[in-house]
Structure formats: structure tokens, C-alpha cells
C-alpha positions as CSV (number, residue, x, y, z in Angstrom):
1,M,-19.1,-21.3,-48.8
2,A,-15.3,-20.6,-48.8
3,L,-13.9,-17.6,-47.0
4,S,-12.8,-16.1,-50.3
5,D,-16.5,-16.2,-51.4
6,D,-17.7,-14.1,-48.4
7,P,-18.5,-10.6,-49.6
8,G,-17.9,-9.1,-46.2
9,L,-14.4,-10.6,-46.0
10,R,-13.6,-9.6,-49.6
11,A,-14.7,-6.0,-48.7
12,A,-12.6,-6.0,-45.5
13,L,-9.6,-7.3,-47.5
14,A,-10.0,-4.6,-50.1
15,E,-10.4,-1.9,-47.5
16,S,-7.3,-3.3,-45.7
17,R,-5.3,-3.2,-48.9
18,Q,-6.4,0.4,-49.6
19,Q,-5.4,1.4,-46.1
20,A,-2.0,-0.1,-46.6
21,R,-1.6,1.7,-50.0
22,D,-2.7,5.0,-48.3
23,A,-0.3,4.5,-45.4
24,T,2.6,3.6,-47.8
25,A,1.8,6.7,-49.9
26,S,1.7,8.9,-46.7
27,L,5.0,7.5,-45.5
28,K,6.6,8.1,-48.9
29,Q,5.3,11.7,-48.9
30,L,6.6,12.2,-45.3
31,A,10.0,10.7,-46.2
32,A,10.2,13.1,-49.2
33,H,9.3,16.0,-47.1
34,L,11.8,15.1,-44.4
35,G,14.5,14.7,-47.0
36,A,13.7,18.1,-48.5
37,E,13.8,19.6,-45.0
38,R,17.1,17.9,-44.3
39,D,18.6,19.2,-47.5
40,K,17.4,22.8,-46.7
41,F,18.8,22.6,-43.2
42,R,22.2,21.4,-44.6
43,A,22.3,24.1,-47.2
44,E,21.4,26.8,-44.6
45,S,23.9,25.4,-42.2
46,A,26.6,25.5,-44.8
47,R,25.7,29.1,-45.8
48,R,25.8,30.2,-42.1
49,M,29.1,28.5,-41.6
50,Q,30.6,30.2,-44.6
51,E,29.3,33.6,-43.4
52,M,30.8,32.9,-39.9
53,Q,34.1,32.0,-41.4
54,A,34.1,35.2,-43.5
55,Q,33.3,37.2,-40.4
56,A,36.2,35.5,-38.5
57,R,38.6,36.3,-41.4
58,R,37.6,39.9,-41.2
59,G,38.2,39.9,-37.5
60,E,34.5,40.6,-36.7
61,L,34.3,37.7,-34.2
62,G,37.4,38.7,-32.2
63,P,41.1,38.0,-32.4
64,D,40.8,34.3,-31.2
65,Q,38.3,33.4,-33.9
66,E,40.4,35.3,-36.5
67,R,43.5,33.3,-35.4
68,L,41.6,30.0,-35.5
69,Q,40.2,30.8,-39.0
70,R,43.7,31.7,-40.3
71,R,45.0,28.4,-38.9
72,V,42.1,26.4,-40.5
73,D,42.6,28.2,-43.8
74,A,46.4,27.4,-43.7
75,G,45.6,23.7,-43.1
76,E,47.3,23.8,-39.6
77,T,44.1,22.5,-37.9
78,S,40.4,21.7,-38.6
79,W,37.2,22.7,-36.9
80,R,36.8,19.1,-36.0
81,D,40.2,19.1,-34.2
82,I,39.3,22.3,-32.5
83,A,35.9,21.0,-31.3
84,S,37.2,17.6,-30.2
85,G,40.2,18.9,-28.3
86,V,42.9,17.5,-30.6
87,D,44.0,21.0,-31.2
88,D,45.6,22.3,-28.0
89,D,46.4,25.8,-29.2
90,P,45.3,28.4,-26.6
91,S,42.9,29.9,-29.2
92,A,41.3,26.5,-29.7
93,E,40.9,26.0,-26.0
94,A,39.3,29.5,-25.7
95,A,36.9,28.5,-28.5
96,R,35.9,25.3,-26.7
97,V,35.3,27.1,-23.5
98,H,33.2,29.7,-25.3
99,L,31.2,27.0,-27.1
100,S,30.7,25.0,-23.9
101,T,29.4,28.1,-22.1
102,H,27.0,28.9,-24.9
103,L,25.7,25.3,-25.2
104,T,25.1,25.2,-21.5
105,A,23.1,28.5,-21.7
106,L,21.1,27.2,-24.6
107,R,20.3,23.9,-22.8
108,E,19.1,25.9,-19.8
109,E,17.0,28.2,-22.0
110,L,15.4,25.2,-23.7
111,E,14.7,23.5,-20.4
112,D,12.6,26.5,-19.5
113,D,10.9,26.8,-22.9
114,E,7.4,25.2,-22.6
115,A,6.8,25.1,-26.3
116,F,10.2,23.3,-26.9
117,Q,9.5,20.8,-24.1
118,E,6.1,20.0,-25.5
119,T,7.5,19.5,-29.0
120,D,10.4,17.4,-27.6
121,A,8.0,15.2,-25.7
122,A,5.8,14.7,-28.7
123,A,8.8,13.8,-30.9
124,R,10.1,11.4,-28.3
125,A,6.6,9.8,-28.0
126,Q,6.5,9.5,-31.8
127,Q,9.9,7.9,-31.9
128,E,8.9,5.5,-29.2
129,R,5.8,4.4,-31.1
130,A,7.9,4.0,-34.3
131,D,10.7,2.0,-32.5
132,P,9.4,0.6,-29.2
133,E,12.5,-1.5,-28.6
134,R,14.7,1.6,-28.4
């Protein structure tokens, strides 16, 4: 009797193929969900950025931010140049110091957040399982 004639092997092969189809469908569904979440995040980020820029233009974020936004609007600088340090204007330097201070505070807050730490550890473990050579 050939292996292909063995009903147990044929059943195992059929089950294996079904599991592969199910896994592929699940991965496609996950990829679609993650893509939709990414698109929502980008749209929300863009909306928040536009609102912050409008607040800066109105002077609601202080004179340094208003000056920076005017300079960005006039094409004298970009937010990328401000963040990277290419722009050495005093208002850009003040913005970088402010950002650094807030990022440090956020990092410290997240280090003390048990829920964040658990989620981060789970995400890192998942990433390691997906790409063990990383």
C-alpha cells in the first residue's frame, strides 16, 4: 500500500491543508485590520496636527509656537528642520527643549505604568516569535 493510499495520512494531509488555509485567512484578516488601524491613526494624527497648527497660529500655544508656525507657514523652516536641529532659531531651540522635557516625562510615566509594561512585553514577545533572528 502506497503512502498516498493510507486513509490516515490523507486525512492528516487534508487537515494540515485546512489549517494552512485557516491560518492564511486569519493572517489576511489581521493584516487588513492592522492596515485599517494604521490608516485611522494617520488620519487622527493629521487632524490633531492641523488643530495644533491652528492653535499655534491663534497664539493659544504661546509666542514661541506662534512664531514657529508663522515661520513654517512662510516656508522659512519646516517641522522636520525644527525637530532635527537644522533650524537654529531660538524659538526652534525652545521647542526642542520643550519636546525633550515632555518626552522624558512621558517615558518615565510609561515606565511606571504596569498595564503599558505588560502590553509592551507581550508585543515584544510576539515580535520575537514572528522574527526570532531579530
